[in-house]
C-alpha positions as CSV (number, residue, x, y, z in Angstrom):
1,M,-2.2,66.3,-17.9
2,R,-0.1,65.9,-14.8
3,R,-3.1,66.0,-12.7
4,K,-4.6,62.8,-14.9
5,I,-1.2,61.0,-14.2
6,F,-1.4,62.0,-10.5
7,V,-5.4,60.8,-10.2
8,A,-4.0,57.5,-12.3
9,L,-1.1,56.5,-9.3
10,F,-3.6,57.2,-6.8
11,L,-6.1,55.0,-8.3
12,M,-3.1,51.8,-9.0
13,A,-1.7,52.8,-5.3
14,F,-5.6,52.7,-3.5
15,V,-6.2,49.1,-5.6
16,L,-2.8,47.8,-4.5
17,L,-3.5,48.5,-0.9
18,V,-7.0,46.6,-1.1
19,I,-5.5,43.7,-2.7
20,L,-2.6,43.4,0.1
21,S,-5.5,44.2,2.7
22,V,-7.1,40.5,1.7
23,I,-3.5,38.5,1.6
24,P,-2.8,37.0,5.2
25,M,0.4,38.2,6.5
26,S,2.7,36.4,9.0
27,P,5.6,38.7,10.7
28,D,7.7,37.5,8.1
29,G,5.8,38.3,5.0
30,P,3.0,36.0,3.2
31,E,2.2,32.9,5.1
32,E,3.5,29.7,3.8
33,P,1.4,27.0,2.6
34,L,-0.1,24.3,4.5
35,T,2.1,20.9,4.7
36,Y,1.2,17.3,5.6
37,R,2.7,18.4,9.1
38,D,0.0,21.3,9.0
39,N,-3.2,18.7,8.0
40,L,-3.0,15.4,8.1
41,E,-6.4,15.1,6.3
42,W,-4.8,16.2,2.6
43,P,-4.2,13.1,0.5
44,W,-0.5,12.3,0.3
45,E,1.4,13.2,-2.7
46,A,5.2,11.8,-3.5
47,P,8.0,14.6,-3.0
48,D,8.8,15.9,-6.2
49,S,11.6,13.8,-8.0
50,S,13.6,16.3,-9.3
51,T,14.2,17.8,-5.8
52,I,16.2,14.2,-5.0
53,P,19.8,15.7,-4.0
54,D,22.8,15.4,-6.5
55,N,24.8,14.4,-4.4
56,E,26.3,10.5,-3.2
57,E,22.9,10.3,-1.2
58,G,20.6,11.4,-4.6
59,E,22.2,8.1,-6.0
60,L,21.5,5.8,-3.7
61,I,18.0,7.3,-3.3
62,R,17.7,6.7,-7.1
63,Y,19.1,3.5,-6.9
64,G,16.2,2.6,-4.5
65,R,13.9,3.9,-6.7
66,D,15.2,1.9,-10.0
67,L,15.2,-1.4,-7.7
68,V,11.2,-1.0,-6.7
69,A,10.2,-0.4,-10.3
70,R,12.5,-3.1,-12.2
71,T,13.0,-5.4,-9.2
72,A,13.2,-8.2,-11.6
73,W,16.1,-6.8,-13.7
74,Y,17.9,-6.5,-10.7
75,L,16.8,-9.6,-8.2
76,G,15.0,-11.6,-10.5
77,P,15.2,-15.1,-11.7
78,Q,17.9,-13.5,-14.5
79,G,18.5,-10.6,-11.9
80,K,22.3,-9.0,-12.8
81,I,22.8,-8.6,-8.8
82,R,21.3,-11.3,-7.6
83,K,18.7,-14.2,-8.2
84,M,16.3,-14.3,-5.2
85,S,12.6,-13.8,-6.1
86,N,10.0,-14.9,-8.9
87,G,10.1,-12.0,-11.5
88,M,7.7,-9.7,-10.2
89,N,8.6,-6.1,-9.8
90,C,7.9,-4.4,-6.5
91,Q,5.3,-1.7,-8.1
92,N,3.3,-4.5,-9.4
93,C,2.2,-4.0,-5.7
94,H,3.5,-0.5,-5.2
95,L,2.3,1.2,-8.0
96,E,4.5,3.7,-9.8
97,A,7.8,2.6,-7.8
98,G,5.6,3.3,-4.6
99,T,4.5,6.5,-5.0
100,K,0.8,6.5,-6.2
101,P,-1.5,8.0,-3.8
102,W,-4.1,4.6,-2.9
103,G,-1.7,2.9,-4.9
104,N,-0.2,0.8,-1.7
105,N,2.4,3.5,-1.5
106,F,5.4,3.8,0.8
107,G,4.8,7.5,1.8
108,A,4.0,6.8,5.5
109,V,6.8,3.8,5.9
110,A,9.4,6.0,7.4
111,A,7.0,7.5,10.0
112,T,5.4,4.3,11.4
113,Y,8.7,1.9,11.0
114,P,10.1,0.7,13.4
115,K,6.6,-0.6,14.5
116,Y,4.9,-3.5,16.6
117,R,3.4,-6.1,14.3
118,E,0.9,-8.7,15.3
119,R,1.9,-11.1,12.4
120,S,5.3,-11.6,13.4
121,G,4.5,-10.6,17.2
122,M,7.7,-8.3,17.0
123,V,8.6,-4.8,16.3
124,E,9.8,-4.6,12.9
125,S,12.4,-2.7,10.8
126,I,12.0,-1.4,7.4
127,Q,14.6,-3.7,6.5
128,K,12.0,-6.7,7.8
129,K,9.2,-5.0,5.9
130,I,11.5,-4.9,2.6
131,N,12.6,-8.8,3.4
132,D,9.3,-9.8,3.9
133,C,7.6,-8.9,0.8
134,F,10.7,-10.7,-1.0
135,E,10.0,-13.4,1.0
136,R,6.1,-13.6,0.4
137,S,4.8,-11.4,-2.4
138,L,7.7,-12.1,-4.8
139,N,8.1,-15.9,-2.9
140,G,11.7,-15.7,-2.9
141,K,14.7,-15.0,-0.7
142,T,15.8,-12.4,1.9
143,L,18.0,-9.3,1.0
144,D,21.4,-8.9,2.9
145,S,20.0,-5.9,5.2
146,T,23.8,-4.6,4.6
147,S,23.7,-4.3,1.2
148,R,23.9,-1.5,-1.0
149,E,20.7,-2.7,-2.4
150,M,18.9,-2.7,1.1
151,R,20.3,0.4,1.8
152,A,19.0,2.0,-1.7
153,M,15.1,0.7,-0.8
154,V,15.3,1.8,2.6
155,A,16.9,5.5,1.2
156,W,14.0,5.7,-1.0
157,M,11.2,4.9,1.3
158,K,12.7,7.7,3.6
159,W,12.7,10.1,1.1
160,L,9.3,9.8,-0.3
161,G,8.5,9.9,3.8
162,K,10.1,13.0,4.8
163,D,7.7,15.7,5.0
164,V,5.2,13.0,7.3
165,P,5.5,13.6,10.9
166,K,6.8,10.4,12.8
167,G,3.9,8.1,14.1
168,K,1.3,9.9,11.6
169,K,-0.6,8.4,8.7
170,P,-1.9,10.1,5.9
171,L,-5.0,10.2,3.8
172,G,-3.7,8.1,0.5
173,T,-1.2,5.7,2.1
174,G,-1.8,2.4,3.2
175,I,-5.1,-0.1,1.2
176,T,-8.6,1.2,1.7
177,A,-10.8,-1.0,3.8
178,L,-13.9,-1.7,2.0
179,P,-17.4,-2.1,4.2
180,Y,-17.7,-6.2,4.7
181,L,-20.3,-7.8,2.9
182,G,-23.3,-9.3,4.3
183,R,-22.6,-12.5,2.3
184,P,-19.8,-14.6,1.3
185,A,-17.6,-13.3,-1.1
186,S,-17.9,-15.3,-4.3
187,P,-15.3,-17.1,-5.9
188,D,-17.9,-17.8,-9.0
189,A,-19.3,-14.5,-9.3
190,G,-15.4,-13.1,-9.1
191,K,-14.6,-15.3,-12.0
192,L,-17.0,-13.0,-14.5
193,V,-15.4,-9.7,-13.1
194,Y,-12.2,-11.3,-13.9
195,V,-13.0,-12.0,-17.3
196,A,-14.4,-9.0,-17.9
197,K,-12.2,-6.5,-16.3
198,C,-8.9,-8.5,-15.9
199,S,-8.0,-11.0,-18.1
200,R,-7.1,-8.7,-21.1
201,C,-3.8,-7.8,-18.8
202,H,-3.4,-10.6,-16.6
203,G,-4.1,-13.2,-18.8
204,A,-7.2,-15.8,-19.2
205,N,-5.1,-18.2,-17.0
206,G,-3.8,-15.6,-14.4
207,E,0.0,-15.9,-16.1
208,G,0.1,-12.3,-16.5
209,L,2.1,-10.4,-19.2
210,P,5.5,-10.8,-19.7
211,D,7.5,-7.7,-20.6
212,T,8.5,-8.5,-24.2
213,L,10.9,-5.3,-24.7
214,S,13.7,-6.3,-21.8
215,G,12.4,-10.2,-21.8
216,I,12.7,-9.8,-18.1
217,G,9.5,-9.4,-15.4
218,Y,6.3,-8.5,-16.5
219,T,4.6,-5.9,-17.9
220,Y,1.4,-7.3,-16.0
221,P,2.2,-9.3,-13.1
222,P,1.0,-12.7,-12.9
223,L,-2.0,-13.5,-10.2
224,W,-1.8,-16.9,-9.4
225,G,0.6,-19.9,-10.6
226,K,4.2,-20.5,-9.5
227,Y,5.2,-17.2,-10.4
228,S,2.6,-14.9,-8.4
229,Y,2.7,-14.1,-4.9
230,N,2.4,-16.9,-2.4
231,K,-0.2,-17.7,0.8
232,G,1.8,-15.5,3.1
233,A,1.5,-12.1,1.1
234,G,-0.6,-9.8,2.4
235,L,-2.9,-9.6,-0.7
236,Y,-3.8,-13.0,-0.2
237,R,-6.2,-11.7,2.6
238,I,-9.4,-10.9,0.4
239,S,-9.7,-7.6,2.3
240,K,-6.5,-6.5,1.1
241,F,-6.8,-7.5,-2.4
242,A,-10.6,-6.1,-2.3
243,G,-9.5,-2.8,-1.2
244,Y,-6.4,-2.4,-3.6
245,V,-8.3,-3.4,-6.9
246,K,-11.1,-1.0,-6.1
247,D,-9.1,1.8,-5.8
248,N,-6.4,1.0,-9.0
249,M,-8.0,-1.4,-11.2
250,P,-8.5,-2.2,-14.0
251,F,-5.0,-0.7,-14.4
252,G,-5.1,3.3,-14.8
253,V,-8.1,3.7,-12.8
254,A,-7.6,6.0,-9.6
255,H,-9.6,6.5,-6.3
256,G,-12.6,8.3,-6.6
257,R,-13.1,7.1,-10.4
258,E,-13.1,3.7,-9.5
259,E,-15.0,1.0,-12.1
260,L,-15.5,-1.7,-9.3
261,T,-18.4,-1.5,-6.9
262,D,-17.5,-2.9,-4.0
263,E,-18.9,-6.2,-4.5
264,Q,-17.2,-6.9,-7.3
265,A,-13.9,-6.1,-6.0
266,W,-14.8,-8.3,-3.1
267,D,-16.0,-11.2,-5.4
268,V,-12.7,-10.9,-8.0
269,A,-10.6,-10.8,-4.6
270,A,-12.2,-14.2,-3.6
271,F,-11.7,-15.8,-7.2
272,V,-8.2,-14.7,-7.7
273,N,-7.1,-15.8,-3.9
274,S,-9.3,-19.2,-4.9
275,M,-6.4,-20.2,-7.3
276,D,-3.5,-22.0,-7.1
277,R,-0.3,-20.2,-5.8
278,P,3.0,-20.8,-3.9
279,D,2.6,-22.4,-0.1
280,K,4.4,-20.8,2.5
281,D,5.3,-22.0,6.0
282,L,3.1,-19.6,8.3
283,S,3.6,-21.2,11.5
284,H,5.4,-18.7,13.1
285,D,3.1,-15.9,11.8
286,W,0.3,-14.6,14.4
287,P,2.1,-16.3,17.7
288,D,-1.0,-14.7,19.5
289,I,-3.6,-16.3,17.5
290,A,-6.6,-13.9,19.0
291,T,-4.8,-11.1,17.0
292,K,-5.2,-12.9,13.6
293,P,-7.3,-10.5,11.1
294,V,-10.8,-11.7,10.6
295,D,-9.9,-12.5,7.0
296,H,-6.6,-14.7,7.7
297,P,-7.8,-18.2,6.5
298,F,-5.6,-20.4,8.3
299,G,-6.0,-22.2,11.4
300,P,-5.9,-22.3,14.8
301,F,-8.5,-19.5,15.3
302,A,-9.6,-18.2,19.0
303,D,-13.4,-18.3,18.0
304,S,-15.5,-21.2,16.7
305,F,-15.4,-20.1,13.0
306,S,-14.2,-22.4,9.9
307,E,-11.4,-21.6,7.4
308,Q,-13.6,-21.4,4.9
309,Q,-15.6,-18.4,6.4
310,H,-12.1,-16.6,7.7
311,K,-11.5,-16.9,4.0
312,Y,-14.2,-15.6,2.0
313,G,-16.6,-14.4,4.9
314,P,-19.2,-13.2,5.8
315,F,-16.9,-11.7,8.0
316,G,-19.1,-9.4,10.4
317,P,-20.2,-12.0,12.4
318,I,-16.4,-12.9,13.6
319,K,-16.2,-9.2,14.0
320,L,-19.3,-9.0,16.3
321,A,-18.3,-12.2,18.2
322,R,-14.7,-10.5,18.5
323,E,-15.9,-7.5,20.2
324,E,-18.2,-9.6,22.7
325,L,-15.2,-11.4,23.6
326,T,-13.4,-8.1,24.2
327,A,-16.4,-6.7,26.0
328,A,-16.6,-9.6,28.4
329,K,-13.4,-10.1,29.0
330,D,-12.6,-5.8,29.9
331,K,-16.0,-6.3,32.4
332,S,-14.5,-9.3,34.1
333,Q,-10.9,-7.3,34.6
334,A,-13.2,-4.0,36.0
335,V,-14.8,-6.6,38.4
336,K,-11.1,-7.9,39.5
337,N,-9.9,-4.3,40.2
338,K,-12.5,-3.3,42.2
């Protein structure tokens, strides 16, 4: 009997040694899982909200999250703190309070700001980024940079990006850049996509679906009209709108499970951005006109292409002409330096 027990114990010990032999070990024990600092090819995921600290800093972070999710409640036309925006919420464009992968999230904000932006021609802070959204996407006024609300929104964005190395932009942050079409994007074709895929949430006339439970803000935001984003918003560029809807619309889809084709995304972007919306003074945008994006639809331009082509495309010829101009300048500069 004792011999059987000894054999059984010996076999158990042998199996344990085999298992341990295939587990990679570091000097201090099993290796830690890789993080974004080790492999930026992994899609970004928001940190677990249960790890927000239970202190004054954590309270500010949570308030920032709520401001992004319920902007209209605090800062909309009936705002409890201030009346300064159009009734949309930040998360109408930055999905799930800025936490959804490929949902125009905030994962890389802390890692990439402050940064130089060609639109303003200056180095911008996170506060400037937030106020740009208030003035453009929310068609409102700026928020005091020293206010508790601004500090809270900055705290939320910094917490979301706490694991991202400075200067890095992991997968799943930003908006997908779709390949250019070989033709102009078509508002007429896009209208058909809108009716079939978008109108059930955003309304037949792009008016959105108001939040009937609270009576404040929107469950689904207006896509045009006086309560929507203005012509200075990032989503007014159809490349941004197309990439955004491709990954996220109809509401509920996700990257890798898209319902729209690239062509449908471009066309519906052209349709939505052909509709009336609030104006914005853009006279100070893109001080160096040579840096304007190919789909910025307001002149003057450093090239000979029309505003119509800069709005709807095709964008390939514009990009090619710019590349040729840059190559010619580089060649001329090299000659001068000889």
